[in-house]
Biopython code that builds the backbone (N, CA, C, O; Angstrom):
import numpy as np
from Bio.PDB.StructureBuilder import StructureBuilder

atoms = [
    (1, "MET", "N", (-15.822, 9.590, 6.196)),
    (1, "MET", "CA", (-15.821, 9.119, 4.823)),
    (1, "MET", "C", (-16.749, 10.016, 4.014)),
    (1, "MET", "O", (-17.875, 10.291, 4.428)),
    (2, "THR", "N", (-16.282, 10.463, 2.882)),
    (2, "THR", "CA", (-17.092, 11.354, 2.063)),
    (2, "THR", "C", (-18.102, 10.571, 1.229)),
    (2, "THR", "O", (-17.905, 9.394, 0.928)),
    (3, "ILE", "N", (-19.164, 11.238, 0.870)),
    (3, "ILE", "CA", (-20.184, 10.615, 0.025)),
    (3, "ILE", "C", (-19.575, 10.184, -1.304)),
    (3, "ILE", "O", (-19.893, 9.109, -1.814)),
    (4, "LEU", "N", (-18.702, 11.017, -1.868)),
    (4, "LEU", "CA", (-18.101, 10.679, -3.169)),
    (4, "LEU", "C", (-17.273, 9.410, -3.100)),
    (4, "LEU", "O", (-17.310, 8.587, -4.015)),
    (5, "LEU", "N", (-16.530, 9.251, -2.019)),
    (5, "LEU", "CA", (-15.708, 8.050, -1.888)),
    (5, "LEU", "C", (-16.574, 6.810, -1.717)),
    (5, "LEU", "O", (-16.302, 5.772, -2.321)),
    (6, "ILE", "N", (-17.605, 6.911, -0.904)),
    (6, "ILE", "CA", (-18.528, 5.790, -0.741)),
    (6, "ILE", "C", (-19.193, 5.472, -2.080)),
    (6, "ILE", "O", (-19.271, 4.311, -2.482)),
    (7, "ALA", "N", (-19.667, 6.507, -2.762)),
    (7, "ALA", "CA", (-20.372, 6.320, -4.027)),
    (7, "ALA", "C", (-19.476, 5.762, -5.128)),
    (7, "ALA", "O", (-19.974, 5.182, -6.093)),
    (8, "SER", "N", (-18.169, 5.928, -4.999)),
    (8, "SER", "CA", (-17.274, 5.362, -6.007)),
    (8, "SER", "C", (-16.899, 3.916, -5.674)),
    (8, "SER", "O", (-16.688, 3.110, -6.580)),
    (9, "ARG", "N", (-16.815, 3.585, -4.398)),
    (9, "ARG", "CA", (-16.397, 2.234, -4.006)),
    (9, "ARG", "C", (-17.562, 1.258, -3.889)),
    (9, "ARG", "O", (-17.424, 0.086, -4.238)),
    (10, "LEU", "N", (-18.700, 1.725, -3.404)),
    (10, "LEU", "CA", (-19.838, 0.833, -3.159)),
    (10, "LEU", "C", (-20.340, 0.138, -4.420)),
    (10, "LEU", "O", (-20.576, -1.069, -4.376)),
    (11, "PRO", "N", (-20.517, 0.837, -5.545)),
    (11, "PRO", "CA", (-21.003, 0.120, -6.731)),
    (11, "PRO", "C", (-20.088, -1.020, -7.157)),
    (11, "PRO", "O", (-20.560, -2.077, -7.576)),
    (12, "ARG", "N", (-18.784, -0.807, -7.052)),
    (12, "ARG", "CA", (-17.847, -1.881, -7.419)),
    (12, "ARG", "C", (-18.018, -3.077, -6.496)),
    (12, "ARG", "O", (-17.962, -4.222, -6.945)),
    (13, "ALA", "N", (-18.227, -2.821, -5.210)),
    (13, "ALA", "CA", (-18.407, -3.915, -4.251)),
    (13, "ALA", "C", (-19.696, -4.684, -4.546)),
    (13, "ALA", "O", (-19.716, -5.914, -4.501)),
    (14, "ILE", "N", (-20.760, -3.958, -4.846)),
    (14, "ILE", "CA", (-22.041, -4.615, -5.131)),
    (14, "ILE", "C", (-21.954, -5.424, -6.419)),
    (14, "ILE", "O", (-22.427, -6.559, -6.473)),
    (15, "LYS", "N", (-21.354, -4.845, -7.452)),
    (15, "LYS", "CA", (-21.208, -5.567, -8.724)),
    (15, "LYS", "C", (-20.303, -6.782, -8.558)),
    (15, "LYS", "O", (-20.546, -7.824, -9.166)),
    (16, "ALA", "N", (-19.255, -6.652, -7.736)),
    (16, "ALA", "CA", (-18.365, -7.797, -7.476)),
    (16, "ALA", "C", (-19.114, -8.919, -6.759)),
    (16, "ALA", "O", (-18.741, -10.088, -6.867)),
    (17, "ALA", "N", (-20.169, -8.562, -6.028)),
    (17, "ALA", "CA", (-20.996, -9.564, -5.349)),
    (17, "ALA", "C", (-22.020, -10.185, -6.303)),
    (17, "ALA", "O", (-22.814, -11.031, -5.894)),
    (18, "GLY", "N", (-22.002, -9.769, -7.562)),
    (18, "GLY", "CA", (-22.867, -10.369, -8.572)),
    (18, "GLY", "C", (-24.216, -9.696, -8.748)),
    (18, "GLY", "O", (-25.115, -10.274, -9.359)),
    (19, "VAL", "N", (-24.376, -8.490, -8.229)),
    (19, "VAL", "CA", (-25.634, -7.763, -8.377)),
    (19, "VAL", "C", (-25.426, -6.677, -9.442)),
    (19, "VAL", "O", (-24.668, -5.734, -9.214)),
    (20, "PRO", "N", (-26.080, -6.796, -10.588)),
    (20, "PRO", "CA", (-25.828, -5.887, -11.714)),
    (20, "PRO", "C", (-26.547, -4.540, -11.603)),
    (20, "PRO", "O", (-27.411, -4.216, -12.419)),
    (21, "ILE", "N", (-26.185, -3.775, -10.601)),
    (21, "ILE", "CA", (-26.808, -2.466, -10.410)),
    (21, "ILE", "C", (-26.297, -1.481, -11.452)),
    (21, "ILE", "O", (-25.281, -1.712, -12.106)),
    (22, "GLU", "N", (-27.022, -0.384, -11.590)),
    (22, "GLU", "CA", (-26.600, 0.689, -12.489)),
    (22, "GLU", "C", (-25.913, 1.814, -11.727)),
    (22, "GLU", "O", (-24.971, 2.428, -12.226)),
    (23, "ASN", "N", (-26.399, 2.082, -10.497)),
    (23, "ASN", "CA", (-25.868, 3.210, -9.746)),
    (23, "ASN", "C", (-26.271, 3.078, -8.282)),
    (23, "ASN", "O", (-27.085, 2.228, -7.920)),
    (24, "VAL", "N", (-25.688, 3.929, -7.453)),
    (24, "VAL", "CA", (-26.065, 3.998, -6.043)),
    (24, "VAL", "C", (-26.386, 5.445, -5.680)),
    (24, "VAL", "O", (-25.947, 6.386, -6.340)),
    (25, "SER", "N", (-27.156, 5.589, -4.626)),
    (25, "SER", "CA", (-27.453, 6.898, -4.072)),
    (25, "SER", "C", (-27.179, 6.814, -2.579)),
    (25, "SER", "O", (-27.703, 5.939, -1.889)),
    (26, "ILE", "N", (-26.358, 7.729, -2.087)),
    (26, "ILE", "CA", (-26.009, 7.749, -0.675)),
    (26, "ILE", "C", (-26.759, 8.909, -0.027)),
    (26, "ILE", "O", (-26.472, 10.074, -0.303)),
    (27, "GLY", "N", (-27.712, 8.585, 0.828)),
    (27, "GLY", "CA", (-28.425, 9.637, 1.548)),
    (27, "GLY", "C", (-27.539, 10.196, 2.640)),
    (27, "GLY", "O", (-26.823, 11.175, 2.428)),
    (28, "ASP", "N", (-27.583, 9.586, 3.792)),
    (28, "ASP", "CA", (-26.756, 9.963, 4.940)),
    (28, "ASP", "C", (-25.571, 9.002, 4.983)),
    (28, "ASP", "O", (-25.777, 7.800, 5.151)),
    (29, "PRO", "N", (-24.346, 9.484, 4.838)),
    (29, "PRO", "CA", (-23.192, 8.575, 4.827)),
    (29, "PRO", "C", (-23.073, 7.723, 6.099)),
    (29, "PRO", "O", (-22.488, 6.640, 6.066)),
    (30, "ALA", "N", (-23.616, 8.201, 7.201)),
    (30, "ALA", "CA", (-23.529, 7.464, 8.462)),
    (30, "ALA", "C", (-24.677, 6.473, 8.642)),
    (30, "ALA", "O", (-24.686, 5.720, 9.616)),
    (31, "ASN", "N", (-25.639, 6.456, 7.731)),
    (31, "ASN", "CA", (-26.813, 5.607, 7.879)),
    (31, "ASN", "C", (-27.013, 4.774, 6.617)),
    (31, "ASN", "O", (-27.558, 5.259, 5.625)),
    (32, "LYS", "N", (-26.569, 3.518, 6.661)),
    (32, "LYS", "CA", (-26.646, 2.651, 5.483)),
    (32, "LYS", "C", (-28.079, 2.377, 5.042)),
    (32, "LYS", "O", (-28.304, 1.968, 3.903)),
    (33, "ALA", "N", (-29.039, 2.594, 5.917)),
    (33, "ALA", "CA", (-30.441, 2.404, 5.547)),
    (33, "ALA", "C", (-30.876, 3.426, 4.499)),
    (33, "ALA", "O", (-31.896, 3.238, 3.835)),
    (34, "THR", "N", (-30.108, 4.503, 4.349)),
    (34, "THR", "CA", (-30.439, 5.537, 3.347)),
    (34, "THR", "C", (-29.677, 5.335, 2.038)),
    (34, "THR", "O", (-29.807, 6.140, 1.115)),
    (35, "TRP", "N", (-28.900, 4.286, 1.955)),
    (35, "TRP", "CA", (-28.139, 4.006, 0.740)),
    (35, "TRP", "C", (-29.006, 3.141, -0.164)),
    (35, "TRP", "O", (-29.437, 2.060, 0.238)),
    (36, "THR", "N", (-29.260, 3.599, -1.359)),
    (36, "THR", "CA", (-30.129, 2.861, -2.274)),
    (36, "THR", "C", (-29.419, 2.597, -3.596)),
    (36, "THR", "O", (-28.440, 3.254, -3.951)),
    (37, "VAL", "N", (-29.949, 1.615, -4.304)),
    (37, "VAL", "CA", (-29.387, 1.257, -5.610)),
    (37, "VAL", "C", (-30.423, 1.460, -6.691)),
    (37, "VAL", "O", (-31.626, 1.472, -6.431)),
    (38, "GLN", "N", (-29.939, 1.617, -7.897)),
    (38, "GLN", "CA", (-30.796, 1.671, -9.070)),
    (38, "GLN", "C", (-30.386, 0.514, -9.974)),
    (38, "GLN", "O", (-29.194, 0.311, -10.202)),
    (39, "PRO", "N", (-31.311, -0.221, -10.474)),
    (39, "PRO", "CA", (-32.747, -0.095, -10.297)),
    (39, "PRO", "C", (-33.189, -0.559, -8.899)),
    (39, "PRO", "O", (-32.553, -1.420, -8.292)),
    (40, "PRO", "N", (-34.278, 0.020, -8.408)),
    (40, "PRO", "CA", (-34.736, -0.265, -7.053)),
    (40, "PRO", "C", (-35.062, -1.731, -6.789)),
    (40, "PRO", "O", (-34.982, -2.184, -5.647)),
    (41, "ASP", "N", (-35.429, -2.481, -7.834)),
    (41, "ASP", "CA", (-35.779, -3.888, -7.612)),
    (41, "ASP", "C", (-34.566, -4.740, -7.222)),
    (41, "ASP", "O", (-34.727, -5.898, -6.837)),
    (42, "LEU", "N", (-33.351, -4.178, -7.317)),
    (42, "LEU", "CA", (-32.148, -4.918, -6.904)),
    (42, "LEU", "C", (-31.701, -4.553, -5.488)),
    (42, "LEU", "O", (-30.675, -5.043, -5.015)),
    (43, "GLN", "N", (-32.468, -3.695, -4.811)),
    (43, "GLN", "CA", (-32.094, -3.267, -3.460)),
    (43, "GLN", "C", (-31.951, -4.463, -2.518)),
    (43, "GLN", "O", (-30.989, -4.537, -1.752)),
    (44, "GLY", "N", (-32.903, -5.400, -2.570)),
    (44, "GLY", "CA", (-32.854, -6.568, -1.684)),
    (44, "GLY", "C", (-31.604, -7.412, -1.921)),
    (44, "GLY", "O", (-30.999, -7.909, -0.971)),
    (45, "ALA", "N", (-31.225, -7.571, -3.168)),
    (45, "ALA", "CA", (-30.029, -8.360, -3.484)),
    (45, "ALA", "C", (-28.756, -7.621, -3.092)),
    (45, "ALA", "O", (-27.753, -8.239, -2.736)),
    (46, "ALA", "N", (-28.804, -6.284, -3.162)),
    (46, "ALA", "CA", (-27.617, -5.484, -2.850)),
    (46, "ALA", "C", (-27.468, -5.206, -1.361)),
    (46, "ALA", "O", (-26.366, -4.921, -0.894)),
    (47, "GLN", "N", (-28.557, -5.286, -0.613)),
    (47, "GLN", "CA", (-28.530, -4.862, 0.787)),
    (47, "GLN", "C", (-27.516, -5.612, 1.657)),
    (47, "GLN", "O", (-26.868, -4.974, 2.486)),
    (48, "PRO", "N", (-27.343, -6.926, 1.514)),
    (48, "PRO", "CA", (-26.319, -7.584, 2.336)),
    (48, "PRO", "C", (-24.909, -7.014, 2.104)),
    (48, "PRO", "O", (-24.119, -6.897, 3.041)),
    (49, "THR", "N", (-24.606, -6.665, 0.853)),
    (49, "THR", "CA", (-23.306, -6.058, 0.556)),
    (49, "THR", "C", (-23.222, -4.673, 1.163)),
    (49, "THR", "O", (-22.187, -4.291, 1.709)),
    (50, "ILE", "N", (-24.308, -3.919, 1.069)),
    (50, "ILE", "CA", (-24.343, -2.582, 1.672)),
    (50, "ILE", "C", (-24.131, -2.689, 3.178)),
    (50, "ILE", "O", (-23.341, -1.942, 3.757)),
    (51, "ASP", "N", (-24.844, -3.624, 3.810)),
    (51, "ASP", "CA", (-24.736, -3.778, 5.262)),
    (51, "ASP", "C", (-23.316, -4.137, 5.705)),
    (51, "ASP", "O", (-22.855, -3.693, 6.756)),
    (52, "ALA", "N", (-22.634, -4.940, 4.898)),
    (52, "ALA", "CA", (-21.279, -5.386, 5.260)),
    (52, "ALA", "C", (-20.195, -4.439, 4.763)),
    (52, "ALA", "O", (-19.025, -4.602, 5.111)),
    (53, "PHE", "N", (-20.567, -3.463, 3.964)),
    (53, "PHE", "CA", (-19.596, -2.585, 3.307)),
    (53, "PHE", "C", (-18.825, -1.720, 4.304)),
    (53, "PHE", "O", (-19.408, -1.048, 5.155)),
    (54, "ASN", "N", (-17.503, -1.757, 4.174)),
    (54, "ASN", "CA", (-16.621, -0.906, 4.973)),
    (54, "ASN", "C", (-15.807, -0.064, 3.994)),
    (54, "ASN", "O", (-14.847, -0.558, 3.403)),
    (55, "PRO", "N", (-16.180, 1.192, 3.819)),
    (55, "PRO", "CA", (-15.488, 2.019, 2.824)),
    (55, "PRO", "C", (-14.032, 2.290, 3.161)),
    (55, "PRO", "O", (-13.268, 2.732, 2.302)),
    (56, "ASP", "N", (-13.639, 2.027, 4.405)),
    (56, "ASP", "CA", (-12.251, 2.250, 4.808)),
    (56, "ASP", "C", (-11.379, 1.007, 4.655)),
    (56, "ASP", "O", (-10.212, 1.018, 5.047)),
    (57, "ASP", "N", (-11.929, -0.055, 4.093)),
    (57, "ASP", "CA", (-11.177, -1.291, 3.902)),
    (57, "ASP", "C", (-9.962, -1.019, 3.009)),
    (57, "ASP", "O", (-10.119, -0.512, 1.899)),
    (58, "PRO", "N", (-8.768, -1.343, 3.473)),
    (58, "PRO", "CA", (-7.560, -1.100, 2.671)),
    (58, "PRO", "C", (-7.578, -1.804, 1.319)),
    (58, "PRO", "O", (-6.863, -1.398, 0.403)),
    (59, "ALA", "N", (-8.378, -2.842, 1.185)),
    (59, "ALA", "CA", (-8.453, -3.549, -0.100)),
    (59, "ALA", "C", (-8.969, -2.626, -1.206)),
    (59, "ALA", "O", (-8.572, -2.767, -2.363)),
    (60, "TYR", "N", (-9.848, -1.684, -0.859)),
    (60, "TYR", "CA", (-10.348, -0.743, -1.868)),
    (60, "TYR", "C", (-9.241, 0.183, -2.341)),
    (60, "TYR", "O", (-9.131, 0.473, -3.532)),
    (61, "VAL", "N", (-8.427, 0.644, -1.411)),
    (61, "VAL", "CA", (-7.313, 1.525, -1.775)),
    (61, "VAL", "C", (-6.350, 0.769, -2.688)),
    (61, "VAL", "O", (-5.904, 1.299, -3.706)),
    (62, "THR", "N", (-6.037, -0.461, -2.322)),
    (62, "THR", "CA", (-5.133, -1.279, -3.129)),
    (62, "THR", "C", (-5.708, -1.514, -4.517)),
    (62, "THR", "O", (-4.986, -1.410, -5.509)),
    (63, "ALA", "N", (-6.994, -1.828, -4.602)),
    (63, "ALA", "CA", (-7.625, -2.072, -5.903)),
    (63, "ALA", "C", (-7.606, -0.812, -6.768)),
    (63, "ALA", "O", (-7.377, -0.886, -7.976)),
    (64, "GLU", "N", (-7.845, 0.341, -6.149)),
    (64, "GLU", "CA", (-7.819, 1.596, -6.900)),
    (64, "GLU", "C", (-6.406, 1.908, -7.393)),
    (64, "GLU", "O", (-6.223, 2.377, -8.517)),
    (65, "GLN", "N", (-5.413, 1.645, -6.550)),
    (65, "GLN", "CA", (-4.028, 1.873, -6.966)),
    (65, "GLN", "C", (-3.640, 0.902, -8.073)),
    (65, "GLN", "O", (-2.976, 1.293, -9.033)),
    (66, "ASP", "N", (-4.046, -0.362, -7.949)),
    (66, "ASP", "CA", (-3.751, -1.350, -8.989)),
    (66, "ASP", "C", (-4.380, -0.949, -10.317)),
    (66, "ASP", "O", (-3.752, -1.088, -11.367)),
    (67, "ALA", "N", (-5.619, -0.452, -10.280)),
    (67, "ALA", "CA", (-6.286, -0.025, -11.511)),
    (67, "ALA", "C", (-5.539, 1.140, -12.157)),
    (67, "ALA", "O", (-5.406, 1.199, -13.379)),
    (68, "ALA", "N", (-5.061, 2.053, -11.340)),
    (68, "ALA", "CA", (-4.298, 3.186, -11.877)),
    (68, "ALA", "C", (-2.993, 2.699, -12.507)),
    (68, "ALA", "O", (-2.608, 3.166, -13.579)),
    (69, "ILE", "N", (-2.319, 1.773, -11.850)),
    (69, "ILE", "CA", (-1.062, 1.230, -12.373)),
    (69, "ILE", "C", (-1.321, 0.447, -13.655)),
    (69, "ILE", "O", (-0.574, 0.564, -14.626)),
    (70, "ASP", "N", (-2.398, -0.363, -13.651)),
    (70, "ASP", "CA", (-2.729, -1.146, -14.848)),
    (70, "ASP", "C", (-3.020, -0.255, -16.043)),
    (70, "ASP", "O", (-2.860, -0.680, -17.187)),
    (71, "GLY", "N", (-3.443, 0.967, -15.792)),
    (71, "GLY", "CA", (-3.729, 1.895, -16.871)),
    (71, "GLY", "C", (-2.493, 2.571, -17.449)),
    (71, "GLY", "O", (-2.590, 3.292, -18.443)),
    (72, "LEU", "N", (-1.348, 2.349, -16.847)),
    (72, "LEU", "CA", (-0.110, 2.964, -17.336)),
    (72, "LEU", "C", (0.479, 2.071, -18.425)),
    (72, "LEU", "O", (1.193, 1.110, -18.139)),
    (73, "THR", "N", (0.172, 2.399, -19.656)),
    (73, "THR", "CA", (0.573, 1.572, -20.786)),
    (73, "THR", "C", (2.082, 1.391, -20.865)),
    (73, "THR", "O", (2.561, 0.292, -21.145)),
    (74, "ALA", "N", (2.828, 2.453, -20.623)),
    (74, "ALA", "CA", (4.288, 2.355, -20.705)),
    (74, "ALA", "C", (4.820, 1.370, -19.666)),
    (74, "ALA", "O", (5.753, 0.617, -19.947)),
    (75, "LEU", "N", (4.239, 1.371, -18.482)),
    (75, "LEU", "CA", (4.673, 0.442, -17.437)),
    (75, "LEU", "C", (4.343, -0.995, -17.818)),
    (75, "LEU", "O", (5.128, -1.908, -17.563)),
    (76, "ARG", "N", (3.179, -1.192, -18.430)),
    (76, "ARG", "CA", (2.816, -2.537, -18.878)),
    (76, "ARG", "C", (3.784, -3.035, -19.941)),
    (76, "ARG", "O", (4.191, -4.197, -19.922)),
    (77, "ALA", "N", (4.154, -2.153, -20.872)),
    (77, "ALA", "CA", (5.105, -2.532, -21.920)),
    (77, "ALA", "C", (6.450, -2.902, -21.313)),
    (77, "ALA", "O", (7.065, -3.891, -21.712)),
    (78, "LEU", "N", (6.900, -2.118, -20.361)),
    (78, "LEU", "CA", (8.167, -2.407, -19.690)),
    (78, "LEU", "C", (8.108, -3.745, -18.966)),
    (78, "LEU", "O", (9.058, -4.526, -19.019)),
    (79, "ALA", "N", (6.999, -4.008, -18.294)),
    (79, "ALA", "CA", (6.859, -5.275, -17.566)),
    (79, "ALA", "C", (6.890, -6.464, -18.520)),
    (79, "ALA", "O", (7.547, -7.468, -18.244)),
    (80, "GLU", "N", (6.181, -6.352, -19.641)),
    (80, "GLU", "CA", (6.167, -7.454, -20.595)),
    (80, "GLU", "C", (7.551, -7.676, -21.210)),
    (80, "GLU", "O", (7.990, -8.816, -21.354)),
    (81, "ALA", "N", (8.227, -6.603, -21.568)),
    (81, "ALA", "CA", (9.566, -6.740, -22.154)),
    (81, "ALA", "C", (10.545, -7.297, -21.130)),
    (81, "ALA", "O", (11.410, -8.101, -21.477)),
    (82, "THR", "N", (10.422, -6.886, -19.889)),
    (82, "THR", "CA", (11.306, -7.408, -18.840)),
    (82, "THR", "C", (11.079, -8.898, -18.657)),
    (82, "THR", "O", (12.031, -9.662, -18.495)),
    (83, "PHE", "N", (9.805, -9.316, -18.682)),
    (83, "PHE", "CA", (9.505, -10.737, -18.563)),
    (83, "PHE", "C", (10.127, -11.517, -19.721)),
    (83, "PHE", "O", (10.700, -12.587, -19.514)),
    (84, "GLU", "N", (10.016, -10.984, -20.937)),
    (84, "GLU", "CA", (10.620, -11.633, -22.105)),
    (84, "GLU", "C", (12.136, -11.689, -21.996)),
    (84, "GLU", "O", (12.762, -12.639, -22.466)),
    (85, "LEU", "N", (12.721, -10.681, -21.381)),
    (85, "LEU", "CA", (14.173, -10.599, -21.254)),
    (85, "LEU", "C", (14.736, -11.788, -20.473)),
    (85, "LEU", "O", (15.883, -12.186, -20.676)),
    (86, "LYS", "N", (13.928, -12.343, -19.590)),
    (86, "LYS", "CA", (14.392, -13.476, -18.793)),
    (86, "LYS", "C", (14.870, -14.640, -19.662)),
    (86, "LYS", "O", (15.723, -15.423, -19.245)),
    (87, "SER", "N", (14.314, -14.748, -20.873)),
    (87, "SER", "CA", (14.689, -15.875, -21.725)),
    (87, "SER", "C", (15.456, -15.440, -22.979)),
    (87, "SER", "O", (15.653, -16.237, -23.896)),
    (88, "ASN", "N", (15.880, -14.192, -23.017)),
    (88, "ASN", "CA", (16.616, -13.677, -24.174)),
    (88, "ASN", "C", (17.861, -12.918, -23.704)),
    (88, "ASN", "O", (17.919, -12.430, -22.576)),
    (89, "THR", "N", (18.840, -12.834, -24.585)),
    (89, "THR", "CA", (20.016, -12.021, -24.326)),
    (89, "THR", "C", (19.955, -10.846, -25.284)),
    (89, "THR", "O", (20.223, -10.980, -26.477)),
    (90, "TRP", "N", (19.596, -9.686, -24.737)),
    (90, "TRP", "CA", (19.429, -8.496, -25.551)),
    (90, "TRP", "C", (20.434, -7.432, -25.163)),
    (90, "TRP", "O", (20.888, -7.360, -24.021)),
    (91, "THR", "N", (20.768, -6.609, -26.142)),
    (91, "THR", "CA", (21.538, -5.410, -25.835)),
    (91, "THR", "C", (20.554, -4.376, -25.280)),
    (91, "THR", "O", (19.339, -4.569, -25.332)),
    (92, "LYS", "N", (21.091, -3.292, -24.755)),
    (92, "LYS", "CA", (20.224, -2.235, -24.229)),
    (92, "LYS", "C", (19.333, -1.677, -25.342)),
    (92, "LYS", "O", (18.150, -1.418, -25.120)),
    (93, "ALA", "N", (19.893, -1.495, -26.522)),
    (93, "ALA", "CA", (19.128, -0.963, -27.652)),
    (93, "ALA", "C", (18.017, -1.931, -28.069)),
    (93, "ALA", "O", (16.913, -1.498, -28.399)),
    (94, "GLN", "N", (18.295, -3.215, -28.056)),
    (94, "GLN", "CA", (17.283, -4.202, -28.417)),
    (94, "GLN", "C", (16.161, -4.230, -27.372)),
    (94, "GLN", "O", (14.983, -4.353, -27.709)),
    (95, "PHE", "N", (16.545, -4.116, -26.114)),
    (95, "PHE", "CA", (15.569, -4.104, -25.030)),
    (95, "PHE", "C", (14.642, -2.895, -25.176)),
    (95, "PHE", "O", (13.424, -3.035, -25.066)),
    (96, "LEU", "N", (15.201, -1.726, -25.420)),
    (96, "LEU", "CA", (14.416, -0.519, -25.614)),
    (96, "LEU", "C", (13.505, -0.646, -26.834)),
    (96, "LEU", "O", (12.346, -0.230, -26.796)),
    (97, "ALA", "N", (14.023, -1.210, -27.896)),
    (97, "ALA", "CA", (13.219, -1.401, -29.098)),
    (97, "ALA", "C", (12.037, -2.330, -28.816)),
    (97, "ALA", "O", (10.936, -2.113, -29.320)),
    (98, "ARG", "N", (12.273, -3.358, -28.014)),
    (98, "ARG", "CA", (11.196, -4.302, -27.690)),
    (98, "ARG", "C", (10.126, -3.621, -26.841)),
    (98, "ARG", "O", (8.936, -3.857, -27.046)),
    (99, "ILE", "N", (10.528, -2.787, -25.899)),
    (99, "ILE", "CA", (9.561, -2.044, -25.071)),
    (99, "ILE", "C", (8.690, -1.179, -25.964)),
    (99, "ILE", "O", (7.469, -1.147, -25.809)),
    (100, "LYS", "N", (9.317, -0.476, -26.900)),
    (100, "LYS", "CA", (8.554, 0.384, -27.825)),
    (100, "LYS", "C", (7.596, -0.433, -28.674)),
    (100, "LYS", "O", (6.461, -0.020, -28.910)),
    (101, "ALA", "N", (8.048, -1.582, -29.131)),
    (101, "ALA", "CA", (7.187, -2.436, -29.975)),
    (101, "ALA", "C", (5.970, -2.910, -29.191)),
    (101, "ALA", "O", (4.853, -2.896, -29.707)),
    (102, "ILE", "N", (6.180, -3.322, -27.966)),
    (102, "ILE", "CA", (5.066, -3.758, -27.127)),
    (102, "ILE", "C", (4.136, -2.595, -26.844)),
    (102, "ILE", "O", (2.916, -2.743, -26.923)),
    (103, "TYR", "N", (4.693, -1.445, -26.518)),
    (103, "TYR", "CA", (3.909, -0.254, -26.188)),
    (103, "TYR", "C", (2.970, 0.112, -27.342)),
    (103, "TYR", "O", (1.814, 0.473, -27.124)),
    (104, "ARG", "N", (3.479, 0.015, -28.557)),
    (104, "ARG", "CA", (2.660, 0.369, -29.720)),
    (104, "ARG", "C", (1.475, -0.574, -29.899)),
    (104, "ARG", "O", (0.482, -0.196, -30.520)),
    (105, "THR", "N", (1.559, -1.792, -29.370)),
    (105, "THR", "CA", (0.459, -2.757, -29.542)),
    (105, "THR", "C", (-0.574, -2.650, -28.433)),
    (105, "THR", "O", (-1.653, -3.231, -28.554)),
    (106, "LEU", "N", (-0.286, -1.933, -27.366)),
    (106, "LEU", "CA", (-1.223, -1.851, -26.232)),
    (106, "LEU", "C", (-2.240, -0.753, -26.418)),
    (106, "LEU", "O", (-3.096, -0.553, -25.556)),
]
sb = StructureBuilder()
sb.init_structure("model")
sb.init_model(0)
sb.init_chain("A")
sb.init_seg("    ")
for serial, (resi, resn, name, xyz) in enumerate(atoms, 1):
    if name == "N":
        sb.init_residue(resn, " ", resi, " ")
    sb.init_atom(name, np.array(xyz, "f"), 0.0, 1.0, " ", f" {name:<3s}", serial, name[0])
structure = sb.get_structure()
């Protein structure tokens, strides 16, 4: 596991555990005792999450992929228009127009 990957996933895990850290520092990737948080006074609160942290957990990959997908505005517009289509009878042109209208508001 690379330091960059750990450093990108660990802060999210610590913050999700309710510890409002600003950043992490990874000393030796193989030695969690060298992983520290800023501000230092939150190290004790963050340490249980650090100790339990598994950077290879597939949930992190899924969350990162979901975040990337959620950032695709055009896909979100299509999803919303498709959901609306369930209760409407639209022509293809009307459906496309609705996707564009939603996209412009996102």
